[in-house]
C-alpha positions in Angstrom: 228.6 74.7 72.6 228.2 71.1 71.7 228.8 69.9 68.2 227.2 66.5 67.3 228.7 64.5 64.4 227.0 61.2 65.3 223.4 61.0 64.2 222.0 64.3 63.1 224.9 66.7 62.6 224.0 69.7 64.7 225.3 72.6 66.8 223.9 73.2 70.3 224.1 76.2 72.6 222.9 76.4 76.2 219.2 77.3 76.4 218.8 77.2 72.6 217.3 74.6 70.3 219.9 72.6 68.4 220.6 73.9 64.9 220.7 70.9 62.5 222.9 71.4 59.5 220.6 71.0 56.5 223.5 71.3 54.0 225.0 67.9 53.3 228.3 69.5 52.2 228.5 71.7 55.3 228.0 68.6 57.5 230.9 66.8 55.8 233.1 69.9 56.1 232.3 70.4 59.7 233.0 66.7 60.5 236.4 66.7 59.0 237.4 70.1 60.4 236.3 69.1 63.9 238.2 65.8 63.8 241.3 67.4 62.4 241.1 70.8 64.1 244.5 70.6 66.0 246.4 70.6 62.7 243.8 71.8 60.2 242.8 70.4 56.9 244.3 71.3 53.5 241.9 72.5 50.9 242.4 69.6 48.5 241.8 67.0 51.3 238.6 68.8 52.4 237.4 69.0 48.8 238.1 65.3 48.2 236.1 64.4 51.3 233.1 66.5 50.1 233.3 65.2 46.5 234.8 61.7 46.8 233.6 60.7 43.3 235.6 63.4 41.6 236.0 67.2 42.0 233.8 69.5 40.1 235.6 71.8 37.6 234.9 74.8 39.8 235.7 73.0 43.1 237.8 75.8 44.5 235.0 78.4 44.4 232.4 75.7 45.5 234.6 74.9 48.5 234.8 78.6 49.4 231.1 78.7 49.3 230.7 75.7 51.6 233.3 77.1 54.0 231.6 80.5 54.0 228.2 78.9 54.9 229.8 76.9 57.7 231.7 79.9 59.1 228.4 81.8 59.3 226.7 78.9 61.2 229.6 78.6 63.6 229.7 82.3 64.3 226.1 82.6 65.4 226.2 83.3 69.1 229.4 81.3 69.7 232.5 83.5 69.5 233.2 87.2 69.3 233.4 88.7 65.8 237.0 89.5 66.2 237.8 85.8 66.5 236.4 84.0 63.4 235.8 80.3 64.1 237.1 79.2 60.7 240.2 80.6 59.1 242.3 79.9 56.0 246.0 79.8 56.6 248.8 78.5 54.4 246.5 76.5 52.2 244.7 74.9 55.2 241.5 75.5 57.0 241.7 75.8 60.8 238.7 75.4 63.0 238.9 77.4 66.3 236.2 76.6 68.8 235.6 78.3 72.2 237.3 76.9 75.2 234.0 75.5 76.5 233.0 73.9 73.2 232.9 70.1 73.0 232.6 67.6 70.1 230.6 64.4 70.8 233.2 62.1 69.2 236.0 63.6 71.3 233.9 63.3 74.5 233.2 59.7 73.6 236.8 58.7 73.0 237.9 60.5 76.2 235.2 58.8 78.2 236.1 55.3 76.8 239.8 55.7 77.7 239.0 57.0 81.2 236.5 54.2 81.7 239.1 51.5 80.9 241.6 53.2 83.2 239.0 53.4 86.0 238.2 49.7 85.6 241.8 48.7 85.8 242.1 50.8 89.0 239.2 49.0 90.5 236.7 51.9 90.3 233.9 49.8 88.8 231.2 52.4 89.5 233.2 55.1 87.8 234.1 52.8 84.9 230.4 51.9 84.3 229.4 55.5 84.3 232.1 56.6 81.9 231.7 53.7 79.6 227.9 54.1 79.3 228.5 57.8 78.5 230.8 56.8 75.6 228.3 54.2 74.4 225.4 56.8 74.5 227.4 59.4 72.6 228.2 57.0 69.8 224.7 55.7 69.4 224.0 56.5 65.7 225.8 56.6 62.4 228.6 59.0 61.5 227.7 60.8 58.3 225.2 58.1 57.4 224.4 59.4 53.9 228.1 59.9 52.8 230.7 57.5 51.6 234.4 57.9 51.1 237.8 56.7 52.3 238.1 59.3 55.1 234.6 58.7 56.4 235.1 55.0 56.4 238.3 55.3 58.4 236.5 57.5 61.0 233.6 55.1 61.2 236.0 52.1 61.8 237.7 54.0 64.6 234.5 55.1 66.3 233.1 51.5 66.1 236.2 50.3 67.9 235.7 52.9 70.6 232.1 52.0 71.0 232.7 48.2 71.2 235.5 48.7 73.7 233.2 50.9 75.8 230.5 48.3 75.7 233.0 45.7 76.9 234.1 48.0 79.8 230.4 48.7 80.6 229.7 45.0 80.7 232.8 44.1 82.8 232.2 46.9 85.3 228.5 45.9 85.6 229.5 42.3 86.3 231.9 43.5 89.0 229.1 45.5 90.5 226.7 42.5 90.5 224.5 44.2 87.9 224.1 41.2 85.6 221.2 42.6 83.7 223.2 45.4 82.2 226.4 43.3 82.0 224.5 40.9 79.7 222.9 43.7 77.7 226.2 45.5 77.0 228.0 42.3 76.2 225.3 41.1 73.8 225.4 44.5 72.0 229.2 44.2 71.7 228.9 40.8 70.1 226.3 42.1 67.6 228.6 45.0 66.7 231.8 42.9 66.4 230.8 39.2 65.9 234.4 38.0 65.6 235.7 39.8 68.7 236.5 37.2 71.3 236.7 39.6 74.2 233.0 40.5 73.7 232.1 36.8 74.0 234.1 36.5 77.1 232.2 39.4 78.6 229.0 37.4 77.8 230.4 34.3 79.4 231.4 36.2 82.6 228.0 37.8 82.9 226.1 34.5 82.5 228.4 32.8 85.0 227.8 35.5 87.6 224.1 35.3 86.9 224.3 31.6 87.9 223.8 30.3 84.3 226.9 28.3 83.7 225.2 26.3 80.9 224.5 29.5 78.9 228.1 30.6 79.5 229.3 27.3 78.1 226.9 27.7 75.1 228.4 31.1 74.4 231.9 29.6 74.3 230.7 26.9 71.8 229.1 29.6 69.7 232.4 31.5 69.6 234.3 28.4 68.6 231.9 27.7 65.7 232.0 31.3 64.5 235.8 31.4 64.5 236.2 28.0 62.9 233.6 28.4 60.2 234.2 32.1 59.3 237.9 32.6 60.0 239.4 29.1 60.2 241.0 29.6 63.6 240.6 28.4 67.1 239.7 30.5 70.1 242.6 32.3 71.8 244.4 31.1 75.0 242.4 33.7 76.9 239.1 32.3 75.7 240.2 28.7 76.3 241.2 29.7 79.9 237.8 31.2 80.4 236.2 28.0 79.2 238.3 25.8 81.4 237.5 28.0 84.3 233.8 27.5 83.7 234.3 23.7 83.7 236.2 23.8 87.0 234.0 26.3 88.8 231.2 25.2 91.1 227.7 26.0 90.1 226.9 29.6 91.1 223.6 30.8 92.5 222.4 34.2 91.4 222.8 36.9 94.0 219.0 37.5 94.1 218.4 33.8 94.9 221.2 33.8 97.5 219.7 36.8 99.2 216.2 35.2 99.3 217.6 31.9 100.6 219.6 33.6 103.3 216.8 36.0 104.4 215.6 35.6 108.0 211.8 35.1 108.1 210.1 37.8 110.1 208.4 36.6 113.3 204.6 37.0 113.5 203.5 39.8 115.7 202.1 38.7 119.1 
C-alpha cells in the first residue's frame, strides 16, 4: 500500500488503480492521522484541523462519520478484518497500517536525509538518486484546497525537505560532472527559496564547473542584491568565500570541450 498526501490524495495497492479520496474532509483526516500515526491524534485536534474556521455544533457526530468513511476506505483489501486500520483509544484516533505500507511524505523525508548522508560520505551517485527521489515525491501541493495552522506547518516542513533535497541533488550532480542537472536543481531551489544562500551557492558551483565563471559571479551579485534590498543583510561568510574562490580560480573549460580538444584524430584508412 502507498498513501499519497502530496498532489491528489490517494491510496494505491499493487496491481490496482489508485483510489482518489473524493471527500475533502476524509483527505484532511487521513493526512493528519498519517503524519501523527506513531502517537495518534486526539479528537479535538482532528476536528480543529477539519473545521479550522470553527467547529459545527454537531462536530462530534460529524467527526465520527468522517472517521467511519475513512476506516472503510482503508480497510478495502489492505488489512485483515480482525485488525481495523483505524481505532479510537483514550480519546485519540490511532492509524495502524500494514508493515509494507508507505506514506509518500515519510519516504521523501527519509530519502532526503539518506541523500545528505550519502553526499557527505562521498557516494555522489547514491546521493543524486536518493535526492531526486525525494524531490519527485514532493512535487505537488500538500492539501492544496485546505488552510489552517496545522496544514501550514506541514507545508513549511515539506518545503524545507524539498529544497534541501534539491540542493543535495545539485551538489551531487556537480560532483558527478552532470552540470545540466546540477543547474536545473539549483535553479529550482532558488525559485522555491529565494532568500536561501546555500541554493545560490549551488548555482555558483554548477556554473563554475560548466566553465561559466562570469555567470557564477552574476549569481553572487544577484544574491547580494536580494539580501540587501529585501532583508537588509550582507551575504554570509560561506557565500563570500565562494565568491572570492571564483575570483581566484583560473578560467575553467567545460568537460565536453576538454574532451573534444584532447581527442586524438582518427587516421584515414589506407
